[in-house]
MARBA-3410 file (N, C-alpha, C, O; in Angstrom, 1 decimal):
244
26.2,8.7,-0.6,25.6,7.6,-1.3,24.7,8.1,-2.4,23.9,9.0,-2.2 ~ 24.9,7.6,-3.6,24.0,8.0,-4.7,22.7,7.2,-4.6,22.6,6.2,-3.9 ~ 21.7,7.8,-5.3,20.4,7.1,-5.3,20.4,5.7,-5.8,19.7,4.8,-5.3 ~ 21.3,5.5,-6.8,21.3,4.1,-7.3,22.0,3.1,-6.4,21.8,1.9,-6.5 ~ 22.7,3.6,-5.3,23.3,2.8,-4.3,22.3,2.5,-3.1,22.5,1.6,-2.3
21.3,3.4,-3.0,20.3,3.3,-1.9,19.5,2.0,-2.1,19.2,1.6,-3.2 ~ 19.0,1.5,-0.9,18.2,0.3,-0.9,17.0,0.5,-0.1,17.0,1.0,1.0 ~ 15.8,0.0,-0.6,14.6,0.1,0.1,14.1,-1.3,0.4,14.1,-2.2,-0.4 ~ 13.8,-1.5,1.7,13.3,-2.8,2.1,11.8,-2.9,2.1,11.1,-2.0,2.7 ~ 11.2,-3.9,1.4,9.8,-4.0,1.2,9.4,-5.3,1.9,9.7,-6.4,1.5
8.7,-5.2,3.1,8.1,-6.4,3.7,6.8,-6.7,3.0,5.8,-5.9,3.0 ~ 6.7,-7.9,2.5,5.6,-8.3,1.7,5.0,-9.6,2.1,5.8,-10.6,2.2 ~ 3.7,-9.8,2.3,3.1,-11.1,2.6,3.5,-12.1,1.4,3.4,-11.7,0.3 ~ 3.8,-13.3,1.8,4.2,-14.3,0.8,2.9,-15.1,0.3,3.1,-16.3,0.0 ~ 1.8,-14.5,0.2,0.5,-15.2,0.0,0.1,-15.1,-1.5,-1.0,-15.5,-1.8
1.0,-14.6,-2.4,0.5,-14.4,-3.7,1.5,-15.0,-4.7,2.5,-15.5,-4.4 ~ 1.1,-14.9,-6.0,2.0,-15.4,-7.1,3.2,-14.5,-7.3,3.3,-13.4,-6.7 ~ 4.2,-15.0,-8.1,5.4,-14.2,-8.3,5.2,-13.0,-9.2,6.2,-12.3,-9.4 ~ 4.0,-12.8,-9.8,3.8,-11.6,-10.6,3.2,-10.5,-9.8,2.8,-9.5,-10.4 ~ 3.3,-10.5,-8.5,3.1,-9.3,-7.7,4.1,-8.3,-8.2,5.3,-8.6,-8.4
3.6,-7.0,-8.4,4.5,-6.1,-9.1,5.7,-5.7,-8.2,6.7,-5.1,-8.7 ~ 5.6,-6.0,-6.9,6.8,-5.7,-6.1,8.0,-6.5,-6.5,9.1,-6.1,-6.4 ~ 7.7,-7.8,-6.9,8.8,-8.6,-7.4,9.4,-8.1,-8.7,10.6,-8.2,-8.9 ~ 8.5,-7.5,-9.5,9.0,-6.9,-10.8,9.9,-5.7,-10.5,10.9,-5.5,-11.1 ~ 9.5,-4.9,-9.5,10.3,-3.8,-9.1,11.7,-4.2,-8.6,12.7,-3.6,-9.0
11.7,-5.3,-7.9,13.0,-5.8,-7.4,13.9,-6.3,-8.5,15.1,-6.2,-8.4 ~ 13.2,-6.8,-9.5,14.0,-7.4,-10.7,14.5,-6.3,-11.6,15.5,-6.5,-12.3 ~ 13.8,-5.2,-11.6,14.1,-4.1,-12.6,15.1,-3.1,-12.0,14.7,-2.0,-11.6 ~ 16.3,-3.5,-11.8,17.3,-2.6,-11.2,18.1,-1.9,-12.3,18.1,-2.3,-13.4 ~ 18.8,-0.9,-11.8,19.6,-0.2,-12.8,19.2,1.3,-13.0,18.0,1.6,-12.6
20.0,2.1,-13.5,19.7,3.5,-13.8,19.7,4.3,-12.5,20.3,3.8,-11.5 ~ 19.1,5.4,-12.5,19.1,6.3,-11.3,17.9,6.1,-10.4,17.1,6.9,-10.2 ~ 17.9,4.9,-9.9,16.8,4.5,-9.0,17.3,3.6,-7.8,18.3,3.0,-8.0 ~ 16.7,3.7,-6.7,17.1,2.8,-5.6,16.9,1.3,-5.9,16.2,1.0,-6.8 ~ 17.6,0.5,-5.2,17.4,-1.0,-5.3,16.2,-1.3,-4.4,16.1,-0.8,-3.3
15.4,-2.3,-4.8,14.3,-2.7,-4.0,14.6,-4.1,-3.5,14.9,-5.1,-4.3 ~ 14.5,-4.3,-2.2,14.8,-5.6,-1.6,13.4,-6.1,-1.0,12.8,-5.4,-0.1 ~ 13.0,-7.2,-1.5,11.7,-7.8,-1.0,11.9,-8.9,0.0,12.6,-9.9,-0.3 ~ 11.3,-8.7,1.2,11.4,-9.7,2.2,10.0,-10.3,2.4,9.0,-9.6,2.6 ~ 9.9,-11.6,2.3,8.6,-12.3,2.3,8.2,-12.7,3.8,9.0,-13.3,4.5
7.0,-12.2,4.1,6.5,-12.5,5.5,5.4,-13.6,5.3,4.5,-13.6,4.5 ~ 5.6,-14.7,6.1,4.7,-15.8,6.1,3.2,-15.4,6.2,2.9,-14.8,7.2 ~ 2.3,-15.8,5.3,0.9,-15.5,5.3,0.1,-16.5,4.6,0.6,-17.0,3.5 ~ -1.1,-16.8,5.0,-2.0,-17.6,4.3,-2.9,-16.8,3.4,-3.7,-17.3,2.6 ~ -2.8,-15.5,3.4,-3.6,-14.6,2.6,-5.0,-14.4,2.9,-5.8,-13.8,2.2
-5.4,-14.9,4.1,-6.8,-14.9,4.5,-7.2,-13.5,5.0,-6.6,-12.9,5.8 ~ -8.3,-12.9,4.4,-8.8,-11.6,4.8,-9.8,-11.7,5.9,-10.9,-11.3,5.8 ~ -9.4,-12.3,7.0,-10.2,-12.3,8.2,-9.5,-11.4,9.3,-8.3,-11.4,9.3 ~ -10.3,-10.7,10.1,-9.6,-9.8,11.1,-8.6,-10.6,12.0,-7.5,-10.0,12.3 ~ -8.9,-11.8,12.4,-8.0,-12.5,13.3,-6.7,-12.8,12.6,-5.6,-12.7,13.1
-6.8,-13.3,11.3,-5.6,-13.6,10.5,-4.8,-12.4,10.3,-3.5,-12.4,10.3 ~ -5.4,-11.2,10.0,-4.7,-10.0,9.7,-4.0,-9.4,10.9,-2.9,-8.9,10.8 ~ -4.7,-9.5,12.1,-4.0,-9.1,13.3,-2.8,-9.9,13.6,-1.7,-9.3,14.0 ~ -2.8,-11.2,13.4,-1.7,-12.0,13.6,-0.6,-11.7,12.6,0.6,-11.7,12.9 ~ -1.0,-11.5,11.3,0.0,-11.2,10.3,0.7,-9.9,10.6,1.9,-9.7,10.3
0.0,-8.9,11.1,0.6,-7.6,11.4,1.4,-7.5,12.7,1.8,-6.4,13.1 ~ 1.5,-8.6,13.4,2.2,-8.5,14.7,3.7,-8.2,14.4,4.4,-8.8,13.6 ~ 4.2,-7.1,15.1,5.6,-6.7,14.8,6.6,-7.9,15.1,7.7,-7.9,14.5 ~ 6.3,-8.8,16.0,7.2,-9.9,16.3,7.3,-10.8,15.1,8.3,-11.5,14.9 ~ 6.2,-10.8,14.3,6.3,-11.6,13.0,7.0,-10.9,11.9,7.7,-11.5,11.1
6.9,-9.6,11.9,7.5,-8.8,10.8,9.0,-8.5,11.1,9.8,-8.5,10.1 ~ 9.4,-8.4,12.3,10.8,-7.9,12.7,11.9,-8.9,12.1,12.8,-8.3,11.6 ~ 11.8,-10.2,12.2,12.9,-11.0,11.7,13.1,-10.8,10.2,14.3,-10.8,9.8 ~ 12.1,-10.7,9.4,12.3,-10.4,8.0,12.8,-9.0,7.8,13.7,-8.8,6.9 ~ 12.4,-8.1,8.6,12.9,-6.7,8.5,14.4,-6.7,8.8,15.1,-5.9,8.2
14.8,-7.5,9.8,16.2,-7.5,10.1,17.1,-8.0,8.9,18.2,-7.5,8.7 ~ 16.5,-9.0,8.2,17.2,-9.5,7.0,17.4,-8.4,6.0,18.5,-8.3,5.3 ~ 16.4,-7.6,5.8,16.5,-6.5,4.8,17.5,-5.5,5.2,18.3,-5.0,4.4 ~ 17.5,-5.1,6.5,18.5,-4.1,7.0,19.9,-4.7,6.9,20.8,-4.0,6.5 ~ 20.0,-6.0,7.1,21.4,-6.6,7.0,21.8,-6.6,5.5,23.0,-6.6,5.3
20.9,-6.5,4.6,21.2,-6.4,3.2,21.5,-5.0,2.7,21.8,-4.7,1.6 ~ 21.3,-4.0,3.7,21.6,-2.6,3.4,20.4,-1.7,3.2,20.6,-0.6,2.8 ~ 19.2,-2.2,3.6,18.0,-1.3,3.4,18.1,-0.1,4.3,18.3,-0.2,5.5 ~ 18.0,1.1,3.7,18.0,2.3,4.5,16.7,2.7,5.0,16.6,3.7,5.8 ~ 15.6,2.1,4.6,14.2,2.3,5.0,13.5,1.0,4.7,13.8,0.3,3.8
12.4,0.8,5.5,11.6,-0.4,5.4,10.2,0.0,5.4,9.7,0.8,6.2 ~ 9.4,-0.6,4.5,7.9,-0.4,4.5,7.2,-1.7,4.5,7.5,-2.6,3.8 ~ 6.2,-1.8,5.4,5.3,-2.9,5.5,4.2,-2.8,4.4,3.3,-2.0,4.6 ~ 4.4,-3.5,3.3,3.6,-3.3,2.1,2.4,-4.3,2.2,2.2,-5.2,1.4 ~ 1.5,-4.0,3.1,0.3,-4.7,3.3,-0.8,-3.8,3.9,-0.6,-3.3,5.1
-1.8,-3.5,3.2,-2.8,-2.5,3.7,-3.6,-3.1,4.8,-3.6,-2.4,5.9 ~ -4.2,-4.2,4.6,-5.1,-4.7,5.6,-4.4,-5.0,7.0,-5.0,-4.7,8.0 ~ -3.2,-5.6,6.9,-2.5,-5.9,8.2,-1.8,-4.8,8.7,-0.9,-4.9,9.6 ~ -2.1,-3.5,8.2,-1.5,-2.3,8.8,-2.6,-1.4,9.3,-2.3,-0.4,9.9 ~ -3.9,-1.7,8.9,-5.0,-0.9,9.5,-5.9,-1.7,10.4,-6.7,-1.1,11.1
-5.9,-3.0,10.4,-6.9,-3.8,11.0,-7.1,-3.6,12.5,-8.2,-3.7,13.0 ~ -6.1,-3.1,13.2,-6.2,-2.9,14.6,-6.5,-1.4,14.9,-6.6,-1.1,16.1 ~ -6.7,-0.6,13.9,-7.0,0.8,14.2,-5.8,1.7,14.1,-4.7,1.3,13.9 ~ -6.0,3.0,14.2,-5.0,4.0,13.9,-3.8,3.9,14.9,-2.7,3.9,14.5 ~ -4.1,3.9,16.2,-3.0,3.8,17.1,-2.3,2.5,17.0,-1.0,2.5,17.2
-3.0,1.4,16.7,-2.3,0.1,16.5,-1.4,0.2,15.3,-0.2,-0.3,15.4 ~ -1.8,0.9,14.3,-0.9,1.0,13.1,0.3,1.9,13.4,1.4,1.5,13.0 ~ 0.1,2.9,14.1,1.3,3.8,14.5,2.2,3.0,15.4,3.4,3.1,15.3 ~ 1.7,2.2,16.3,2.5,1.5,17.3,3.3,0.4,16.5,4.4,0.1,16.8 ~ 2.6,-0.2,15.5,3.3,-1.3,14.7,4.5,-0.7,14.0,5.6,-1.3,14.1
4.4,0.5,13.4,5.5,1.1,12.7,6.6,1.5,13.7,7.8,1.4,13.4 ~ 6.1,2.1,14.8,7.1,2.6,15.8,7.9,1.4,16.4,9.1,1.6,16.5 ~ 7.3,0.3,16.7,8.0,-0.8,17.3,9.0,-1.4,16.2,10.1,-1.7,16.6 ~ 8.6,-1.5,15.0,9.5,-1.9,14.0,10.7,-1.0,13.8,11.8,-1.4,13.6 ~ 10.4,0.3,13.8,11.5,1.3,13.6,12.5,1.2,14.8,13.7,1.4,14.6
12.0,1.0,16.0,12.9,0.8,17.1,13.8,-0.4,17.0,15.0,-0.3,17.3 ~ 13.2,-1.5,16.5,14.0,-2.7,16.4,14.9,-2.7,15.2,16.1,-3.1,15.3 ~ 14.5,-2.1,14.1,15.3,-2.1,12.9,16.3,-0.9,12.8,17.3,-1.0,12.1 ~ 16.0,0.1,13.5,16.8,1.3,13.5,17.0,2.0,12.2,18.0,2.5,11.8 ~ 15.9,1.9,11.4,15.8,2.7,10.1,14.4,3.2,10.0,13.5,2.7,10.7
14.1,4.2,9.2,12.7,4.7,9.0,11.8,3.5,8.6,12.2,2.8,7.7 ~ 10.6,3.5,9.2,9.7,2.4,8.9,8.3,3.0,8.7,7.9,3.9,9.5 ~ 7.5,2.6,7.8,6.1,3.0,7.7,5.4,1.8,7.1,5.9,0.7,6.9 ~ 4.1,2.0,6.8,3.2,0.9,6.2,2.3,1.5,5.2,2.2,2.7,5.0 ~ 1.6,0.6,4.5,0.7,1.0,3.4,-0.4,1.8,4.0,-0.8,2.9,3.4
-1.0,1.4,5.1,-2.1,2.1,5.7,-1.7,3.5,6.1,-2.4,4.5,5.8 ~ -0.5,3.7,6.7,0.0,5.0,7.1,0.3,5.8,5.8,0.2,7.0,5.8 ~ 0.8,5.1,4.8,1.1,5.8,3.5,-0.1,6.5,2.9,-0.1,7.6,2.4 ~ -1.3,5.8,3.0,-2.5,6.4,2.5,-2.8,7.7,3.2,-3.1,8.7,2.6 ~ -2.6,7.7,4.5,-2.9,8.9,5.3,-1.9,10.0,5.0,-2.2,11.2,4.9
-0.6,9.6,4.8,0.4,10.5,4.4,0.1,11.2,3.1,0.3,12.4,3.0 ~ -0.3,10.4,2.1,-0.6,11.0,0.8,-1.8,11.9,0.9,-1.8,13.0,0.3 ~ -2.9,11.5,1.6,-4.1,12.3,1.7,-3.8,13.6,2.4,-4.3,14.7,2.0 ~ -2.9,13.6,3.4,-2.5,14.8,4.1,-1.7,15.7,3.1,-1.9,16.9,3.1 ~ -0.8,15.1,2.3,0.0,15.9,1.4,-0.8,16.6,0.3,-0.5,17.6,-0.2
-1.9,15.9,-0.1,-2.8,16.4,-1.2,-3.9,17.2,-0.6,-4.6,17.9,-1.4 ~ -4.1,17.2,0.7,-5.1,18.0,1.3,-6.5,17.5,1.2,-7.5,18.2,1.1 ~ -6.7,16.1,1.2,-8.0,15.5,1.0,-8.5,15.0,2.4,-7.7,14.3,3.1 ~ -9.7,15.3,2.7,-10.3,14.7,3.9,-11.6,13.9,3.6,-12.3,13.5,4.6 ~ -11.9,13.8,2.4,-13.1,12.9,2.0,-12.7,12.1,0.8,-12.1,12.6,-0.2
-13.0,10.8,0.8,-12.6,9.9,-0.2,-13.8,8.9,-0.5,-14.7,8.9,0.3 ~ -13.7,8.3,-1.6,-14.6,7.1,-1.9,-13.6,5.9,-1.8,-12.4,6.0,-1.9 ~ -14.2,4.7,-1.6,-13.4,3.5,-1.4,-13.9,2.3,-2.2,-15.1,2.0,-2.2 ~ -13.0,1.8,-3.0,-13.3,0.5,-3.7,-12.4,-0.5,-3.1,-11.2,-0.6,-3.4 ~ -13.0,-1.3,-2.2,-12.2,-2.2,-1.3,-12.3,-3.6,-1.8,-13.4,-4.2,-2.0
-11.2,-4.3,-2.1,-11.3,-5.7,-2.4,-11.7,-6.6,-1.3,-12.1,-7.8,-1.5 ~ -11.7,-6.1,0.0,-11.9,-6.9,1.2,-13.3,-7.3,1.4,-14.2,-6.7,0.8 ~ -13.5,-8.3,2.3,-14.9,-8.6,2.7,-15.4,-7.4,3.5,-14.7,-6.5,3.9 ~ -16.7,-7.4,3.8,-17.4,-6.3,4.4,-16.8,-5.9,5.8,-16.6,-4.8,6.1 ~ -16.5,-7.0,6.6,-16.1,-6.7,8.0,-14.7,-6.0,8.0,-14.5,-5.1,8.8
-13.8,-6.4,7.1,-12.5,-5.8,7.0,-12.6,-4.4,6.4,-11.9,-3.5,6.8 ~ -13.5,-4.3,5.4,-13.7,-2.9,4.8,-14.2,-1.9,5.8,-13.8,-0.8,5.8 ~ -15.1,-2.4,6.7,-15.6,-1.5,7.8,-14.5,-1.1,8.7,-14.5,0.0,9.2 ~ -13.5,-2.0,8.9,-12.3,-1.6,9.8,-11.5,-0.5,9.1,-11.0,0.4,9.7 ~ -11.4,-0.6,7.8,-10.7,0.4,7.0,-11.4,1.8,7.1,-10.8,2.8,7.3
-12.7,1.8,7.0,-13.5,3.0,7.1,-13.3,3.6,8.5,-13.2,4.8,8.6 ~ -13.3,2.8,9.5,-13.1,3.2,10.8,-11.7,3.8,11.0,-11.5,4.9,11.6 ~ -10.7,3.1,10.4,-9.3,3.6,10.5,-9.2,5.0,9.9,-8.6,5.9,10.4 ~ -9.8,5.2,8.7,-9.8,6.5,8.0,-10.5,7.5,8.9,-10.0,8.7,9.0 ~ -11.6,7.2,9.5,-12.4,8.1,10.3,-11.5,8.6,11.5,-11.5,9.7,11.9
-10.8,7.6,12.1,-9.9,8.0,13.2,-8.9,9.0,12.8,-8.5,9.8,13.7 ~ -8.5,9.0,11.6,-7.5,9.9,11.1,-8.1,11.2,10.5,-7.4,12.0,10.0 ~ -9.4,11.3,10.7,-10.1,12.5,10.2,-10.5,12.5,8.7,-10.7,13.6,8.1 ~ -10.5,11.3,8.1,-10.9,11.2,6.7,-12.2,10.4,6.6,-12.3,9.4,7.2 ~ -13.2,11.0,6.0,-14.5,10.4,5.8,-14.6,9.7,4.5,-14.1,10.2,3.5
-15.2,8.5,4.5,-15.4,7.7,3.3,-16.9,7.9,2.9,-17.8,7.6,3.7 ~ -17.1,8.3,1.7,-18.5,8.5,1.2,-19.0,7.2,0.6,-19.6,6.4,1.3 ~ -18.9,7.0,-0.7,-19.2,5.8,-1.3,-18.2,4.7,-1.0,-17.0,4.9,-1.1 ~ -18.7,3.6,-0.5,-17.9,2.4,-0.2,-18.4,1.2,-0.8,-19.5,0.8,-0.6 ~ -17.6,0.6,-1.7,-17.9,-0.6,-2.4,-16.9,-1.7,-2.0,-15.7,-1.6,-2.1
-17.5,-2.9,-1.5,-16.6,-4.0,-1.1,-16.7,-5.1,-2.2,-17.8,-5.4,-2.6 ~ -15.6,-5.6,-2.6,-15.6,-6.7,-3.6,-15.6,-8.1,-3.0,-15.8,-9.1,-3.7 ~ -15.5,-8.1,-1.7,-15.7,-9.4,-0.9,-14.8,-10.5,-1.3,-15.2,-11.6,-1.5 ~ -13.5,-10.1,-1.4,-12.4,-11.1,-1.8,-11.9,-11.7,-0.5,-11.3,-11.0,0.3 ~ -12.2,-13.0,-0.3,-11.8,-13.7,1.0,-10.3,-13.9,1.1,-9.8,-13.9,2.3
-9.5,-13.9,0.0,-8.1,-14.1,0.1,-7.4,-13.1,-0.8,-8.0,-12.6,-1.7 ~ -6.1,-12.9,-0.5,-5.3,-12.0,-1.3,-5.2,-12.4,-2.8,-5.2,-11.6,-3.7 ~ -5.2,-13.7,-3.0,-5.2,-14.2,-4.4,-6.4,-13.8,-5.1,-6.4,-13.6,-6.3 ~ -7.6,-13.7,-4.4,-8.8,-13.3,-5.1,-8.7,-11.8,-5.5,-9.2,-11.4,-6.5 ~ -8.1,-11.0,-4.6,-7.9,-9.6,-4.9,-7.0,-9.4,-6.1,-7.3,-8.6,-7.0
-6.0,-10.2,-6.1,-5.0,-10.1,-7.2,-5.6,-10.5,-8.6,-5.3,-9.9,-9.6 ~ -6.6,-11.4,-8.5,-7.2,-11.8,-9.8,-8.4,-10.9,-10.2,-8.9,-11.1,-11.3 ~ -8.8,-10.0,-9.4,-9.9,-9.1,-9.7,-9.6,-8.2,-10.9,-8.5,-7.8,-11.1 ~ -10.6,-8.0,-11.7,-10.5,-7.1,-12.9,-10.7,-5.7,-12.3,-11.8,-5.2,-12.4 ~ -9.7,-5.0,-11.9,-9.8,-3.8,-11.2,-10.3,-2.6,-12.1,-11.0,-1.7,-11.7
-9.9,-2.7,-13.4,-10.3,-1.7,-14.4,-11.8,-1.8,-14.6,-12.5,-0.8,-14.6 ~ -12.3,-3.0,-14.7,-13.8,-3.2,-14.8,-14.5,-2.7,-13.6,-15.5,-2.1,-13.7 ~ -14.0,-3.0,-12.4,-14.6,-2.6,-11.2,-14.7,-1.0,-11.1,-15.7,-0.5,-10.6 ~ -13.6,-0.4,-11.5,-13.6,1.1,-11.4,-14.6,1.6,-12.5,-15.3,2.6,-12.2 ~ -14.6,1.0,-13.6,-15.6,1.5,-14.7,-17.0,1.3,-14.2,-17.9,2.2,-14.4
-17.3,0.2,-13.5,-18.7,-0.1,-13.0,-19.0,1.0,-11.9,-20.2,1.4,-11.9 ~ -18.1,1.3,-11.0,-18.3,2.2,-10.0,-18.6,3.6,-10.6,-19.5,4.3,-10.1 ~ -17.9,4.0,-11.6,-18.2,5.3,-12.2,-19.6,5.3,-12.9,-20.3,6.3,-12.8 ~ -20.0,4.2,-13.5,-21.3,4.1,-14.0,-22.4,4.3,-13.0,-23.5,4.9,-13.2 ~ -22.1,3.8,-11.8,-23.1,3.9,-10.7,-23.1,5.3,-10.0,-24.1,5.8,-9.5
-21.9,6.0,-10.1,-21.7,7.3,-9.4,-21.0,8.2,-10.4,-19.8,8.6,-10.2 ~ -21.7,8.6,-11.5,-21.0,9.4,-12.6,-20.5,10.8,-12.1,-19.6,11.4,-12.7 ~ -21.1,11.3,-11.1,-20.8,12.7,-10.7,-19.8,12.8,-9.6,-19.4,13.8,-9.1 ~ -19.3,11.6,-9.1,-18.3,11.6,-8.0,-17.0,12.3,-8.4,-16.5,12.2,-9.5 ~ -16.5,13.1,-7.4,-15.3,13.8,-7.6,-14.2,13.5,-6.5,-13.1,13.8,-6.7
-14.6,12.9,-5.4,-13.7,12.6,-4.3,-12.6,11.6,-4.8,-12.9,10.8,-5.7 ~ -11.4,11.7,-4.3,-10.4,10.7,-4.7,-10.9,9.3,-4.4,-11.6,9.0,-3.4 ~ -10.6,8.4,-5.3,-11.0,7.0,-5.1,-9.8,6.2,-4.6,-8.8,6.1,-5.3 ~ -10.0,5.6,-3.4,-8.9,4.7,-2.8,-9.1,3.3,-3.2,-10.3,2.8,-3.1 ~ -8.1,2.6,-3.6,-8.1,1.2,-3.9,-7.0,0.5,-3.1,-5.9,0.5,-3.5
-7.4,0.0,-1.9,-6.4,-0.6,-1.1,-6.0,-2.1,-1.6,-6.6,-2.5,-2.6 ~ -5.1,-2.7,-0.8,-4.7,-4.1,-1.0,-3.5,-4.1,-2.0,-3.6,-3.9,-3.2 ~ -2.3,-4.4,-1.5,-1.1,-4.4,-2.3,-1.1,-5.7,-3.2,-0.2,-5.8,-4.0 ~ -2.0,-6.6,-3.0,-2.1,-7.7,-3.9,-2.7,-7.3,-5.3,-2.5,-8.0,-6.3 ~ -3.2,-6.1,-5.4,-3.8,-5.6,-6.6,-2.7,-4.9,-7.4,-2.2,-3.8,-7.0
-2.2,-5.4,-8.5,-1.2,-4.8,-9.3,-1.8,-3.5,-10.0,-2.8,-3.6,-10.7 ~ -1.2,-2.4,-9.7,-1.8,-1.1,-10.2,-0.8,-0.2,-10.8,-1.2,0.7,-11.6 ~ 0.5,-0.3,-10.5,1.5,0.7,-10.9,1.6,0.9,-12.4,1.8,2.0,-12.9 ~ 1.4,-0.2,-13.2,1.4,-0.1,-14.6,0.2,0.4,-15.3,0.2,0.6,-16.5 ~ -0.9,0.6,-14.5,-2.2,1.0,-15.1,-2.8,2.2,-14.4,-4.0,2.4,-14.5
-1.9,3.0,-13.8,-2.4,4.1,-13.0,-3.2,5.1,-13.9,-4.3,5.6,-13.6 ~ -2.6,5.4,-15.1,-3.3,6.3,-16.0,-4.6,5.8,-16.5,-5.6,6.5,-16.6 ~ -4.7,4.5,-16.8,-5.9,3.8,-17.2,-7.0,3.8,-16.1,-8.2,4.1,-16.3 ~ -6.5,3.6,-14.8,-7.5,3.6,-13.7,-8.1,5.0,-13.5,-9.3,5.2,-13.3 ~ -7.2,6.0,-13.7,-7.7,7.4,-13.5,-8.7,7.8,-14.6,-9.7,8.4,-14.4
-8.4,7.3,-15.8,-9.2,7.6,-17.0,-10.6,6.9,-16.8,-11.6,7.5,-17.1 ~ -10.6,5.7,-16.3,-11.8,5.0,-16.1,-12.6,5.6,-15.0,-13.9,5.7,-15.0 ~ -11.9,6.1,-13.9,-12.6,6.7,-12.8,-13.1,8.1,-13.1,-14.1,8.6,-12.5 ~ -12.4,8.8,-13.9,-12.7,10.2,-14.2,-12.4,11.1,-13.0,-12.9,12.2,-12.9 ~ -11.4,10.7,-12.2,-11.0,11.5,-11.0,-9.7,10.9,-10.5,-9.2,9.9,-11.0
-9.2,11.5,-9.5,-7.9,11.0,-8.9,-8.1,9.6,-8.3,-9.1,9.4,-7.6 ~ -7.2,8.7,-8.5,-7.2,7.4,-8.0,-5.9,7.2,-7.2,-4.8,7.5,-7.7 ~ -6.0,6.6,-6.0,-4.9,6.3,-5.2,-4.9,4.8,-4.8,-5.9,4.4,-4.2 ~ -3.9,4.1,-5.3,-3.8,2.7,-5.0,-2.8,2.3,-4.0,-2.0,3.1,-3.6 ~ -3.0,1.1,-3.4,-2.1,0.7,-2.3,-0.6,0.7,-2.7,0.2,1.3,-2.0
-0.3,0.1,-3.9,1.1,0.1,-4.3,1.6,1.4,-4.7,2.8,1.7,-4.5 ~ 0.8,2.3,-5.2,1.2,3.6,-5.6,1.6,4.4,-4.3,2.7,5.0,-4.3 ~ 0.8,4.4,-3.3,1.1,5.2,-2.1,2.2,4.6,-1.3,3.0,5.3,-0.7 ~ 2.3,3.3,-1.4,3.4,2.6,-0.7,4.7,2.9,-1.3,5.7,3.2,-0.6 ~ 4.8,2.9,-2.6,6.0,3.2,-3.3,6.4,4.7,-3.0,7.6,5.0,-2.7
5.5,5.6,-3.1,5.7,7.0,-2.8,6.3,7.2,-1.4,7.3,7.9,-1.2 ~ 5.6,6.6,-0.4,6.0,6.8,1.0,7.4,6.2,1.2,8.2,6.7,2.0 ~ 7.7,5.0,0.6,9.0,4.4,0.8,10.1,5.2,0.2,11.1,5.4,0.8 ~ 9.9,5.7,-1.1,10.9,6.5,-1.7,11.1,7.8,-1.0,12.2,8.4,-0.9 ~ 10.0,8.3,-0.4,10.1,9.6,0.3,11.1,9.5,1.5,11.8,10.4,1.8
11.2,8.3,2.1,12.1,8.1,3.2,13.5,8.1,2.8,14.4,8.2,3.6 ~ 13.8,7.9,1.5,15.1,8.0,1.0,15.3,9.3,0.2,16.3,9.5,-0.5 ~ 14.3,10.3,0.3,14.4,11.5,-0.5,14.6,11.2,-2.0,15.3,11.8,-2.7 ~ 13.8,10.2,-2.5,14.0,9.7,-3.8,12.7,9.5,-4.6,12.6,8.7,-5.4 ~ 11.8,10.4,-4.3,10.5,10.3,-4.9,10.5,10.4,-6.4,9.8,9.8,-7.1
11.5,11.2,-7.0,11.6,11.4,-8.4,12.5,10.3,-9.1,12.6,10.3,-10.3 ~ 13.0,9.5,-8.3,14.0,8.5,-8.8,13.4,7.1,-8.7,13.7,6.3,-7.8 ~ 12.5,6.7,-9.7,11.9,5.4,-9.7,11.6,5.0,-11.1,11.4,5.8,-12.0 ~ 11.7,3.7,-11.4,11.5,3.2,-12.7,10.0,3.1,-13.1,9.6,2.8,-14.2 ~ 9.1,3.4,-12.1,7.7,3.4,-12.3,7.1,4.8,-12.2,7.5,5.5,-11.3
6.1,5.1,-13.0,5.4,6.4,-12.8,4.6,6.3,-11.6,4.1,5.3,-11.2 ~ 4.4,7.4,-10.9,3.6,7.5,-9.7,2.3,8.2,-9.9,1.5,8.5,-9.0 ~ 1.9,8.4,-11.2,0.6,9.1,-11.5,0.6,10.5,-10.9,1.5,11.3,-11.0 ~ -0.5,10.7,-10.1,-0.7,12.0,-9.5,0.3,12.4,-8.5,0.4,13.5,-8.0 ~ 1.1,11.4,-8.0,2.1,11.6,-7.0,3.4,11.9,-7.5,4.4,12.2,-6.8
3.6,11.9,-8.8,4.9,12.3,-9.4,5.3,13.7,-9.0,4.6,14.6,-9.2 ~ 6.5,13.7,-8.4,7.0,15.0,-7.9,6.5,15.5,-6.6,7.0,16.5,-6.1 ~ 5.5,14.9,-6.1,4.9,15.3,-4.8,5.8,14.9,-3.7,6.2,13.7,-3.6 ~ 6.2,15.8,-2.8,7.2,15.5,-1.7,6.5,15.7,-0.4,7.1,15.5,0.7
END
């Protein structure tokens, strides 16, 4: 099978507008890149721990995943950061494992993709610009710590819903964080797949003055990696270009 015939299944919460960049990826087919199949998972977009635990239940994700596999997806990724870390590291691993067993294709998630990228790059300390409320942000810090990654500077934007994250001026927030911490050198993590970032990776890194890793960037990299297609994408991956 050629790369252009390969298909990636993207499980995505249906809590946002149609200009989520995953929908644009799915629409921009052609050339030497895999096809992207987006499956919408029912969600109200609420960034509360209870809502996120319910959203990340494999029983909720599996039916949509089966639809993607039926359409030919050779790998599936749960493209939601918060509902893949909210229960902790072992919960996240079990979530992916259960889906992989049910779907019988490689499966991972955005939270696990962050860890995969940090391992590949050799980073054990990061800073965090989190769109989430404080309680959810603390869950992410704990998740990272469980995986042996320490978070230094942590800023929460306190967005109660995914739509609020999507509407945030992320370039402004990165610029403000740099003004507050001009000497920072640790990679800056920006979670939440509701934040469109793939088209502005170079601008984000320029504003930050250091490596920036975003939810959609690491999700795309990890998904393509499962098809051995990291270099075959219509979107640049920034610092992850060519990283295998």
